[in-house]
N, C-alpha and C positions, 0 to 999 in steps of 0.2 A: 062365232064362238072361238075364244083364244085357247090354244093348246099349250100346256106347260110341258116342256121336254125335260124329263128327270134324268140325272146322271146315272149311268149304268154302274152297277156294283163293281164291275171289273176295273173301272177307271178311277173311282173316287174313294173306295173303302180302304181302311188301313190294312185289312187282310189281303186285299189285292196287291197293295204296295209291298207287303212283306213277301208275298209269293213271287213278285217280280224281281225283288232283290235276291231272293234265294235262287231263282232261275239264272239270274246274271252271274252270281257267284259260281254256280255249277258249271255254266258254260266257260267262264274264265279259267277255273281250276282244271276242267277237263282238257281244254285247249293247251293250257300251260303244262299239264302233266304229260300229255302225249308228245308235245313238242320237246320237252326236256328228255323224255325217253328216247325219242328219235335222235336228238343231239348226243345223248350218252352212247347209244348204239354206234353212231358214226365215229365217236371218239374212241371207243373200245376197238372197233375194227381198224381204225387208223393206227392205233398203238400196236396192235398185234402184227400188222403188216410191217411196221417199222422194226419191231423186234425180229421178225422173220428175216428182213433184209439185213439187219446187223449180224445175225447168226450166220447167214450165208455169205457174208463179206461183201454185200452189195450196198451197204450204207456209206456212200461216199458224198463228197461235195464237189460239184453239184450231183444230186442223186441221178440214178439211171433214168432213161426216158419213161419206162413203164411206171416207176414210182412217182415221177413228176406228174404224169397223167392221172394216176390214181389220187394223188394229193390235191390236184386241181379240181377234180370232180367232187371230192369230199368237201373241200373248202367252199366251192360254189353252192353246194346244197346246204352246208352248215350255216352259212351267214344269215339267210332269211329265217331259218329256224331259230337261231339265237335271238334275232330281233323279236320274234313272236314270244319267246320265253320271257324276255325282259319286259315286253309290253304287258303280258299277263301278270308278271310280278308287280309292276307298277300299279295295276288296277286293284290288286288285293292288299297292297301295302296300307297300313293305317295312315290316316290323314296327317298326323303329326310327323310322319317320316316320308311322305310322298315327294318332298323336294329332293331327297336322296335318290329315290327310285326314278324320278324324272330325269335327274342329271345322269344317272346310270344308263337309262334308256337312250338318252341323247348321244352319249359316247359309244354305245353299242351300235347305233345307226351309223356313226362315223367309221367305226371298225368295219362294219359290213360293207360300206361303200368302198373303202380303201382296198380291202381284200378281194372283193368281187371284181373291181376294175382290173386288178392284177391277174386274177384267174381267168377272167373273160378274154383278156388280151392273150394270155398264155394258150388257152384252148382254141382261140380263133386265129388271130393274126400270126402269132409266133409259130404255132404248129403247122399252119397252112403254108407259111413262107418257107419253113424248113423243108417241108415235103416237096416244094417246087424248086428248092435249091437257091432261093433268093435270100441270102444271108447277110448282105451288105447292111450294116447299121443295126442288125438284129440284136447284138449283144446288149444294147441299152434296154431291151425289152424282155430279156430272159427272166424267167421266174426266180432263178437262183444264181444269176450272174453276180460276180463280185462288185462290179461297178454299174449294176443294173438299176434303172429307175424303178422298175417293177418290184425288185426285191426290197428296195427301200419302202415302197408302198406296203409290202407285206409286213415288214417290221413295224411300220407306223400303225398298221391295223392291229395285229396280234399283240404287239408290245405296248405301244403308247396308248392307243384308244381303248382297247379291251382291258388293259391294265387299270386305267383310270375308271372305267365302267365298273369293274368288279370291286375296286377299292371303295367307291361310293356306295355300292350295294351292301358291303359288309356290315355297317352299323344297323342295318334294318333287322338283323337277326340277333336278338339278345336273350332269348329263352335258353334254358339248359337243354341237354340232350343233343339231338341231331343239329339243332340250330347253332350250338356252340362250335361243332365241327365245321359246319358250313361257313360260319363267320371267319374262322381261322384259315380255311382253305381259300376263301375269297381274298383275304389279306395276303396270303402267301403267293397266290397267282399274281396279284397286283404288284407286289414288291419285285418278284422275279421278272415279270414282264417289263416293268419300267427300267430295271437294271439292264435288261437285254436291249431295250430300245436305246438307252443312253450309250451303252457299250458299242452299239452299231455306229452311232455318231462319232465315237472316239476310236473306231477300228480296233476295239479291244476283244480278246478272246472270250471275255465274259458274256458275249452275245449268246453263247451256247446255253446259258441257264434258261433262256426263254423257251427253248425246245422242251425242257422239262415241264414248264408251266402249261403250254398248250398241247403238249404231247401226252401228258399224264394227269396233271392236276385238274385240268379243265373238265374232263369227263367225270371226275369225282364230284366236282361242283354241280354239273348238270344233273347227275344222279341224285344228289341230295335235294336239288330244287324240285325234282319229280316227287320225292317224298314230301316236301313242303306243300306242294299243290294238293296232293292227295290228303294230307292232314287237314288242310284248310277246308277242303270239300267235305270231309267227314264231319268236321265241327259245324259247318253250315247246315248240313243235313240233320245232325243231331239236335241243333238248336231249334230246328223247325218242327220237331216232333213234340 
């Protein structure tokens, strides 16, 4: 006697499909929200430390060792978190704008790669070599050296790649309210970051405008992205009721 295997309701019914999409949206928005919150917290902490260093007269170039160590650790943690934020943003972006979010994610990956290489070398090779007194040729690899390859990588990441990433993300946000603020902040970061990157190539003092972008504007961007993820999650839950 032949047996007919019937599809389970969980796999083939429209209701199940709807619940699956809702669960996926909830996971993406929750992951994006908490990653954006973590990135914002790191940005605010970094900003406060920089302000404190400036007030106490310790904000020099290159920065003191303790500030370089702090910045290296923050950057090393920030980079993968920012990749998660932009991956989640790409997932929830409407289909007609996903080419923009995908390009933005690609540039964010390049940003994270460039900055992580610099900070990993700083915290590993450079710090250990300096501790052992082995300084021959080390100037090429200092995180903030004027002729340093690693500093060029830092500018390539925060300035060029992340600047392009956020410029491509800006047109995703077209609604009024917080999205308008987010769009303009993304554009502002992108313009300042690219100006800073080009200024680095030209040895221009305009390179300093970049530090305003990633030292102040960036954590405003990630804060509003956290708001965006929460709003999308609320809308998804409201539509399911």
